[in-house]
C-alpha positions as semicolon CSV with decimal commas, in nm:
position;residue;x (nm);y (nm);z (nm)
1;X;0,000;-0,001;0,001
2;X;0,124;0,349;-0,092
3;X;0,078;0,510;0,251
4;X;-0,010;0,874;0,285
5;X;-0,042;0,850;0,669
6;X;0,120;0,592;0,891
7;X;0,042;0,591;1,266
8;X;0,241;0,335;1,471
9;X;0,178;0,232;1,836
10;X;0,047;0,574;1,928
11;X;-0,015;0,607;2,302
12;X;-0,129;0,903;2,514
13;X;-0,227;0,943;2,880
14;X;-0,361;1,266;3,022
15;X;-0,307;1,353;3,390
16;X;-0,091;1,047;3,424
17;X;-0,029;0,926;3,780
18;X;-0,333;1,112;3,922
19;X;-0,680;0,985;4,014
20;X;-0,801;1,153;3,694
21;X;-0,568;0,962;3,468
22;X;-0,719;0,897;3,122
23;X;-0,569;0,655;2,872
24;X;-0,689;0,841;2,558
25;X;-0,494;0,639;2,300
26;X;-0,379;0,284;2,355
27;X;-0,113;0,144;2,118
28;X;-0,308;0,285;1,821
29;X;-0,179;0,194;1,475
30;X;-0,329;0,279;1,134
31;X;-0,203;0,292;0,780
32;X;-0,392;0,513;0,538
33;X;-0,331;0,485;0,162
34;X;-0,322;0,778;-0,070
35;X;-0,675;0,852;-0,180
36;X;-0,838;0,669;0,112
37;X;-1,154;0,825;0,248
38;X;-1,196;0,670;0,592
39;X;-1,504;0,727;0,816
40;X;-1,444;0,692;1,194
41;X;-1,699;0,572;1,443
42;X;-1,689;0,537;1,818
43;X;-1,875;0,644;2,127
44;X;-1,792;0,957;2,322
45;X;-1,454;0,911;2,482
46;X;-1,341;0,647;2,229
47;X;-1,043;0,870;2,126
48;X;-1,155;0,996;1,786
49;X;-1,093;1,365;1,847
50;X;-0,777;1,283;2,047
51;X;-0,651;1,097;1,744
52;X;-0,710;1,404;1,524
53;X;-0,539;1,629;1,780
54;X;-0,236;1,397;1,779
55;X;-0,222;1,417;1,400
56;X;-0,254;1,792;1,413
57;X;0,022;1,825;1,676
58;X;-0,192;1,969;1,948
59;X;0,003;1,753;2,199
60;X;0,295;1,512;2,189
61;X;0,237;1,140;2,228
62;X;0,381;0,939;2,508
63;X;0,484;0,669;2,266
64;X;0,456;0,591;1,892
65;X;0,507;0,782;1,572
66;X;0,317;0,966;1,296
67;X;0,441;0,977;0,937
68;X;0,283;1,190;0,670
69;X;0,377;1,104;0,313
70;X;0,687;0,928;0,448
71;X;0,801;1,218;0,665
72;X;0,811;1,178;1,042
73;X;0,594;1,458;1,191
74;X;0,562;1,313;1,541
75;X;0,734;1,606;1,700
76;X;0,678;1,872;1,433
77;X;0,516;2,197;1,542
78;X;0,142;2,221;1,479
79;X;0,170;2,534;1,262
80;X;0,409;2,352;1,029
81;X;0,176;2,049;1,001
82;X;-0,106;2,286;0,916
83;X;0,058;2,357;0,583
84;X;-0,013;1,997;0,472
85;X;-0,317;1,907;0,681
86;X;-0,659;2,063;0,634
87;X;-0,911;2,036;0,913
88;X;-1,280;2,116;0,949
89;X;-1,471;2,118;1,276
90;X;-1,835;2,130;1,385
91;X;-1,806;2,506;1,417
92;X;-1,637;2,649;1,103
93;X;-1,568;2,973;1,284
94;X;-1,279;2,785;1,461
95;X;-1,088;2,780;1,138
96;X;-1,214;3,097;0,968
97;X;-1,205;3,476;1,022
98;X;-1,575;3,570;1,070
99;X;-1,511;3,942;1,028
100;X;-1,335;3,895;0,697
101;X;-1,517;3,833;0,370
102;X;-1,546;3,497;0,199
103;X;-1,299;3,616;-0,065
104;X;-1,042;3,725;0,201
105;X;-1,077;3,394;0,388
106;X;-1,017;3,200;0,068
107;X;-0,721;3,422;-0,015
108;X;-0,562;3,357;0,325
109;X;-0,605;2,980;0,280
110;X;-0,487;2,990;-0,084
111;X;-0,161;3,165;-0,007
112;X;-0,068;2,993;0,321
113;X;0,188;2,766;0,157
114;X;0,354;3,046;-0,037
115;X;0,653;3,234;0,099
116;X;0,672;3,474;-0,194
117;X;0,319;3,616;-0,222
118;X;0,170;3,899;-0,026
119;X;-0,186;3,876;0,101
120;X;-0,361;4,030;-0,192
121;X;-0,642;3,921;-0,421
122;X;-0,581;3,981;-0,787
123;X;-0,831;3,942;-1,073
124;X;-0,707;3,591;-1,155
125;X;-0,742;3,472;-0,796
126;X;-1,082;3,634;-0,763
127;X;-1,203;3,459;-1,077
128;X;-1,074;3,128;-0,942
129;X;-1,249;3,175;-0,608
130;X;-1,575;3,258;-0,789
131;X;-1,543;2,940;-0,994
132;X;-1,486;2,729;-0,679
133;X;-1,780;2,891;-0,502
134;X;-2,005;2,837;-0,804
135;X;-1,927;2,467;-0,791
136;X;-2,100;2,449;-0,450
137;X;-2,428;2,551;-0,608
138;X;-2,515;2,765;-0,305
139;X;-2,505;3,111;-0,473
140;X;-2,192;3,208;-0,279
141;X;-2,013;3,319;-0,593
142;X;-2,232;3,636;-0,584
143;X;-2,159;3,696;-0,211
144;X;-1,778;3,694;-0,212
145;X;-1,772;4,033;-0,031
146;X;-1,999;3,899;0,246
147;X;-1,838;3,844;0,583
148;X;-1,807;3,478;0,681
149;X;-1,983;3,531;1,007
150;X;-2,304;3,639;0,826
151;X;-2,346;3,310;0,640
152;X;-2,584;3,032;0,739
153;X;-2,431;2,725;0,905
154;X;-2,441;2,521;0,584
155;X;-2,294;2,803;0,379
156;X;-2,017;2,855;0,632
157;X;-1,927;2,488;0,639
158;X;-1,917;2,466;0,259
159;X;-1,698;2,781;0,235
160;X;-1,477;2,650;0,519
161;X;-1,442;2,316;0,331
162;X;-1,315;2,508;0,030
163;X;-1,068;2,690;0,260
164;X;-0,938;2,366;0,405
165;X;-0,883;2,206;0,061
166;X;-0,787;2,501;-0,168
167;X;-0,414;2,454;-0,100
168;X;-0,434;2,085;-0,184
169;X;-0,344;1,938;0,155
170;X;-0,186;1,594;0,186
171;X;-0,450;1,504;0,441
172;X;-0,797;1,632;0,519
173;X;-0,950;1,580;0,867
174;X;-1,325;1,624;0,917
175;X;-1,436;1,632;1,280
176;X;-1,817;1,581;1,276
177;X;-1,837;1,876;1,038
178;X;-2,209;1,832;0,972
179;X;-2,323;1,749;1,324
180;X;-2,454;2,097;1,399
181;X;-2,652;2,126;1,076
182;X;-3,012;2,033;1,004
183;X;-3,060;1,702;0,819
184;X;-3,121;1,859;0,475
185;X;-2,822;2,094;0,495
186;X;-2,605;1,816;0,637
187;X;-2,685;1,596;0,333
188;X;-2,594;1,881;0,098
189;X;-2,263;1,954;0,272
190;X;-2,178;1,582;0,278
191;X;-2,237;1,558;-0,094
192;X;-2,013;1,861;-0,144
193;X;-1,753;1,698;0,073
194;X;-1,766;1,374;-0,127
195;X;-1,737;1,565;-0,454
196;X;-1,440;1,773;-0,346
197;X;-1,250;1,472;-0,204
198;X;-1,319;1,272;-0,523
199;X;-1,240;1,551;-0,768
200;X;-0,914;1,642;-0,598
201;X;-0,806;1,290;-0,510
202;X;-0,767;1,381;-0,149
203;X;-0,686;1,152;0,141
204;X;-0,943;1,206;0,416
205;X;-1,054;1,095;0,761
206;X;-1,407;1,181;0,876
207;X;-1,543;1,141;1,228
208;X;-1,915;1,078;1,245
209;X;-2,169;0,940;1,496
210;X;-2,404;0,837;1,209
211;X;-2,354;0,473;1,111
212;X;-2,544;0,513;0,786
213;X;-2,319;0,805;0,691
214;X;-2,014;0,601;0,785
215;X;-2,110;0,322;0,550
216;X;-2,231;0,542;0,262
217;X;-1,930;0,769;0,239
218;X;-1,568;0,679;0,172
219;X;-1,407;0,346;0,105
220;X;-1,311;0,232;0,459
221;X;-1,478;0,248;0,803
222;X;-1,290;0,214;1,128
223;X;-1,434;0,193;1,478
224;X;-1,252;0,305;1,795
225;X;-1,312;0,204;2,155
226;X;-1,121;0,314;2,467
227;X;-0,844;0,467;2,255
228;X;-0,789;0,153;2,045
229;X;-0,862;0,054;1,687
230;X;-1,139;-0,197;1,722
231;X;-1,255;-0,254;1,363
232;X;-1,129;-0,174;1,017
233;X;-1,381;-0,256;0,743
234;X;-1,345;-0,217;0,366
235;X;-1,414;-0,387;0,033
236;X;-1,680;-0,650;0,010
237;X;-1,726;-0,678;0,386
238;X;-1,808;-0,308;0,401
239;X;-2,033;-0,319;0,097
240;X;-2,244;-0,590;0,257
241;X;-2,250;-0,417;0,600
242;X;-2,563;-0,257;0,746
243;X;-2,589;-0,027;1,052
244;X;-2,755;-0,318;1,239
245;X;-2,478;-0,565;1,150
246;X;-2,219;-0,305;1,236
247;X;-2,364;-0,245;1,580
248;X;-2,364;-0,621;1,648
249;X;-2,003;-0,652;1,528
250;X;-1,900;-0,358;1,742
251;X;-2,061;-0,498;2,055
252;X;-1,896;-0,839;2,004
253;X;-1,558;-0,686;1,928
254;X;-1,581;-0,445;2,226
255;X;-1,658;-0,730;2,464
256;X;-1,362;-0,925;2,333
257;X;-1,138;-0,618;2,366
258;X;-1,250;-0,563;2,727
259;X;-1,187;-0,932;2,808
260;X;-0,836;-0,908;2,657
261;X;-0,757;-0,594;2,860
262;X;-0,881;-0,753;3,178
263;X;-0,663;-1,059;3,132
264;X;-0,363;-0,839;3,070
265;X;-0,422;-0,638;3,388
266;X;-0,450;-0,942;3,612
């Protein structure tokens, strides 16, 4: 497999040695091929967002390594990783400037990898941004001078998705980016997400709590539990999977994992 992301034996404890110690990641390993679109499932506290934060460099792991496109980024500063990793959260205002226009936000994202360009929007860039916005079919190409903070939730997420992918990142992380949207808008943004990932050949990881979404989007589904990788489903097995079968498989695998951890601790 031509790996874009390789995570090996990643382990992280928070508040170690205290009564509040939490083992957030437990010997977690995952290999992601170029072009993979992996959906990630798991209950609250399973370690999904902790995994993303580890990849983004928000903290250093206790053990293990992270390689992006063959380069070891385990101890690389988060702002350097951001040049190659796009991320979208539930609230797009975390990664956007709400008091700047859509055009200005796109320009910031577009030029972030460049060391030779000043922050300025020329006619060629403006035309390119208009073309990208038009592809969303949300009418945003006629609102480029509108401040990001004035857009609806779905419009903000779609525009933020363009921002996170406009510089062609090596990896795109989607942290429940449709969870705060109404069902109709969520479906629209998910379709836009799928189209952008497919059209640009991006490698992506998407956290979701919706099992139907997890099986409908992407080419692999993984499930996490207690900081560990519990299931990794793809190919014919995934194609034949239903949410009901997935729940049953998760429960059986989680019980086995708990049993294994109990034996190891005795």
